[in-house]
C-alpha positions in Angstrom: 14.4 -10.4 -9.1 13.1 -10.0 -5.6 14.5 -7.3 -3.3 13.2 -9.1 -0.2 12.3 -12.8 0.0 11.0 -14.1 3.4 10.6 -17.9 3.7 8.7 -19.6 6.5 9.5 -16.8 9.0 8.5 -17.6 12.6 8.7 -15.2 15.5 7.5 -16.0 19.0 7.4 -13.8 22.1 7.0 -16.3 25.0 3.8 -18.3 24.3 2.6 -15.8 21.7 3.3 -16.5 18.1 3.6 -13.1 16.2 4.5 -14.7 12.8 3.6 -18.3 11.9 5.6 -19.5 8.8 5.1 -16.4 6.8 6.5 -16.3 3.3 6.5 -13.2 1.0 8.4 -12.0 -2.0 8.8 -8.2 -2.7 9.6 -7.7 -6.4 12.4 -5.3 -7.3 11.2 -1.8 -8.4 7.6 -2.4 -7.3 5.4 -1.0 -4.5 4.4 -3.8 -2.2 1.5 -3.4 0.2 1.8 -5.2 3.5 -1.7 -5.3 4.9 -3.5 -6.7 7.9 -5.5 -5.7 11.0 -3.8 -4.3 14.1 -1.8 -7.0 15.9 -1.6 -9.2 12.8 2.2 -9.4 12.7 3.1 -6.7 10.1 5.3 -4.6 12.4 7.1 -7.7 13.7 8.0 -8.7 10.1 9.1 -5.1 9.3 11.4 -5.1 12.4 12.9 -8.4 11.3 13.7 -7.0 7.9 15.2 -4.0 9.6 17.2 -6.3 11.9 15.7 -4.7 15.0 14.8 -8.3 16.0 15.6 -11.7 14.6 13.3 -14.6 13.5 13.2 -17.8 15.5 12.9 -19.7 12.2 13.0 -19.0 8.5 15.2 -17.1 6.1 15.4 -13.5 4.8 17.1 -12.8 1.5 18.0 -9.3 0.4 18.7 -9.0 -3.3 19.1 -12.8 -3.5 21.5 -13.3 -0.6 21.1 -13.7 3.1 20.4 -10.4 4.9 23.5 -9.0 6.6 24.1 -6.2 9.1 25.4 -3.6 6.6 22.2 -3.9 4.6 20.6 -1.4 6.9 22.4 1.4 5.0 20.5 0.4 1.8 17.2 0.5 3.6 15.0 3.4 4.6 12.4 2.9 7.4 9.7 5.3 8.4 8.0 3.7 11.4 4.4 4.3 12.4 5.5 5.6 15.8 6.8 9.1 15.0 9.6 10.5 17.2 12.0 13.5 16.9 14.0 15.1 19.7 11.8 18.0 20.6 14.5 20.3 22.0 16.8 20.0 19.0 16.7 22.4 16.1 15.0 21.0 13.0 18.1 21.2 10.8 20.4 19.8 13.5 18.0 16.9 14.0 17.8 16.1 10.3 21.6 16.3 10.0 22.0 13.9 12.9 19.7 11.3 11.3 21.4 11.7 7.9 24.8 11.1 9.5 23.5 7.9 11.0 22.8 6.7 7.5 26.4 7.3 6.4 26.2 10.7 4.7 28.9 13.3 5.4 27.9 16.6 6.9 28.5 18.3 3.6 26.5 15.7 1.6 23.6 15.8 4.1 23.4 19.6 4.3 23.3 19.9 0.5 20.6 17.2 0.1 18.6 18.5 3.1 18.5 22.0 1.7 16.9 20.7 -1.5 14.3 18.6 0.3 13.4 21.4 2.8 12.9 23.7 -0.1 10.7 21.2 -1.9 8.6 20.5 1.2 8.3 24.1 2.2 10.4 23.7 5.4 13.3 26.0 4.5 12.3 28.7 7.0 12.3 26.1 9.8 15.9 25.0 9.8 16.9 26.9 12.9 13.6 26.4 14.8 13.1 23.8 17.5 11.3 20.6 16.6 8.7 21.2 19.3 7.5 24.2 17.3 6.6 22.0 14.3 3.0 21.0 13.7 2.4 17.2 13.5 2.3 17.3 9.7 5.5 19.3 9.4 7.3 16.9 11.8 6.2 14.0 9.6 7.5 15.7 6.6 10.9 16.0 8.3 10.8 12.3 9.2 9.9 11.4 5.6 12.8 13.4 4.3 15.3 11.8 6.7 14.0 8.4 5.7 14.7 8.8 1.9 17.6 11.2 2.1 20.3 8.6 1.7 18.5 7.2 -1.5 17.8 3.7 -0.2 17.3 0.9 -2.6 14.6 -0.5 -0.4 12.1 1.8 1.4 9.7 0.7 4.2 6.9 3.1 4.9 4.5 2.4 7.8 1.3 4.5 7.6 3.1 7.3 5.8 -0.1 9.3 5.2 -1.3 9.4 8.8 -2.1 12.9 10.0 -1.6 14.6 6.6 -4.2 16.8 5.0 -5.2 16.0 1.3 -2.6 18.4 -0.2 0.3 16.8 1.7 -1.0 13.3 1.1 -0.8 14.0 -2.6 2.7 15.5 -2.1 3.9 12.3 -0.4 2.2 10.1 -2.9 3.9 11.9 -5.8 7.3 11.4 -4.1 6.6 7.7 -3.5 5.8 7.3 -7.2 8.9 9.3 -8.2 11.1 7.1 -6.1 9.5 4.0 -7.7 10.2 5.4 -11.2 13.9 5.8 -10.2 14.1 2.2 -9.2 13.4 2.2 -5.5 11.6 -0.9 -4.2 8.9 0.2 -1.6 7.0 -1.7 1.1 3.9 0.2 2.1 2.2 -0.8 5.3 -1.2 0.9 5.6 -4.8 0.5 6.5 -5.8 3.0 3.7 -7.1 0.7 1.0 -7.5 3.6 -1.4 -3.8 4.1 -1.3 -3.3 0.3 -1.9 -5.4 0.5 -5.0 -3.7 3.6 -6.4 -0.1 2.8 -5.5 0.6 -0.9 -4.9 1.5 -3.4 -7.6 1.5 -6.4 -5.2 0.2 -7.1 -1.7 0.4 -9.6 1.1 -2.3 -9.8 3.7 -1.4 -11.1 7.2 -4.1 -12.0 9.7 -3.6 -13.6 13.1 0.1 -14.1 12.4 -0.4 -16.0 9.2 -0.2 -15.1 5.5 -3.8 -15.1 4.1 -3.2 -14.0 0.5 -0.4 -12.5 -1.7 -0.2 -11.5 -5.3 -0.8 -8.7 -7.8 -3.5 -6.2 -6.8 -5.4 -6.4 -10.1 -5.4 -10.2 -10.1 -6.6 -10.4 -6.5 -9.4 -8.0 -7.1 -10.6 -10.0 -10.1 -10.2 -13.4 -8.4 -12.4 -12.2 -5.5 -15.1 -10.7 -7.8 -18.5 -12.3 -8.2 -18.5 -12.0 -12.0 -21.1 -9.2 -12.1 -21.8 -6.2 -14.4 -23.5 -2.9 -13.7 -25.8 -1.5 -16.4 -27.2 2.0 -16.3 -30.1 2.4 -18.7 -32.9 4.7 -19.6 -36.3 3.4 -18.8 -39.4 4.0 -16.7 -39.8 0.3 -15.6 -37.5 -2.7 -15.1 -36.2 -4.3 -18.2 -36.3 -8.0 -19.1 -33.6 -10.0 -21.0 -33.2 -13.5 -22.3 -29.6 -14.7 -22.0 -27.6 -17.9 -21.6 -24.7 -16.1 -19.9 -26.4 -13.7 -17.4 -29.3 -13.2 -15.0 -30.7 -10.0 -13.3 -29.5 -9.8 -9.7 -31.2 -6.5 -9.0 -32.8 -3.6 -10.8 -33.7 -0.3 -9.2 -34.2 3.4 -9.9 -30.9 5.3 -10.3 -31.1 9.1 -10.5 -33.2 9.7 -13.7 -32.5 6.3 -15.1 -32.3 2.7 -13.7 -29.4 0.6 -12.4 -29.3 -3.2 -13.2 -26.8 -5.6 -11.7 -26.2 -8.8 -13.7 -24.8 -12.1 -12.4 -22.7 -13.4 -15.3 -21.4 -16.9 -15.9 -17.6 -16.9 -15.1 -15.5 -16.7 -18.2 -18.3 -15.2 -20.4 -17.0 -12.4 -22.6 -18.4 -8.9 -21.9 -19.3 -8.6 -25.6 -21.8 -11.4 -25.3 -23.4 -9.9 -22.3 -23.6 -6.5 -24.0 -25.0 -8.2 -27.2 -27.9 -9.8 -25.2 -28.7 -6.4 -23.6 -28.9 -4.7 -27.0 -31.0 -7.5 -28.5 -33.5 -6.8 -25.6 -33.7 -3.3 -26.8 -32.3 -1.8 -23.7 -31.2 1.9 -24.0 -27.7 1.6 -22.3 -26.0 4.7 -21.0 -23.4 2.9 -18.8 -21.9 -0.6 -18.7 -19.0 -1.8 -16.5 -17.7 -4.9 -14.7 -18.1 -4.8 -11.0 -14.7 -5.5 -9.4 -14.6 -5.5 -5.6 -12.5 -2.9 -3.9 -9.4 -3.8 -1.8 -11.4 -2.5 1.2 -14.2 -5.1 0.6 -11.6 -7.9 0.1 -9.7 -6.9 3.2 -12.8 -7.0 5.3 -14.0 -10.3 3.8 -10.6 -12.1 4.2 -10.1 -10.8 7.8 -13.5 -12.0 8.7 -12.7 -15.4 7.1 -15.5 -15.2 4.5 
């Protein structure tokens, strides 16, 4: 089942088309990457799902039925634009945001105490928001986004401004939430996070959907069917093969690195067999699969 299904969504602002018949499906219980360059239309789509604005055309289904106003209570949204009331106390601010999501004061206080302890914020409860560092303020906003245990969570650049330790902390929480059944939409320019976290992605460019599908499938589909071979030798090797040709061969540390162009669909065992028949002393062998960063750049440039 899909948690969110957008079909032929169109949104215009005057003469400008922000979304041009965009259709995506966000599978239940998965992490879905919403990708695209700045100005592509990602934030507009997120705001439509959050009912901050409405589409001019198209339909949005939430858990298989038309999206309705009360669904906002089942959604958590961490926008890219951070914002807390600077003069409020941290605990007071967090309670206020939790109450907006339907929690009672007692429920919110109990949950917030647990989260503040987990994120090392317990000593900041009675201090003003303006005293928080940028990273600590972002921790508070992350906590208030997930506090009401939403079934669907939208995170827009959740790692921005965090040091590596806190990036790992947030990643671990995202994976924990997924393991508990939360469906997550992750909008980010960090392609490493896409590869390590996302199950599926959609790439929007210039208001249109460019590609959507499983991360592993997309990476393989955009590969050039190449293999890397690290081998021990003083000079370039030669091979005779019906399934591969040498694309490059160069020194690599104290060995050599060969890249093979392989006929699509050829089994790796046949490639490896031809290398061994040529007497090549192999120390490393792997298929070269393009990174999401390479694919992102290629698709956005229209290559």
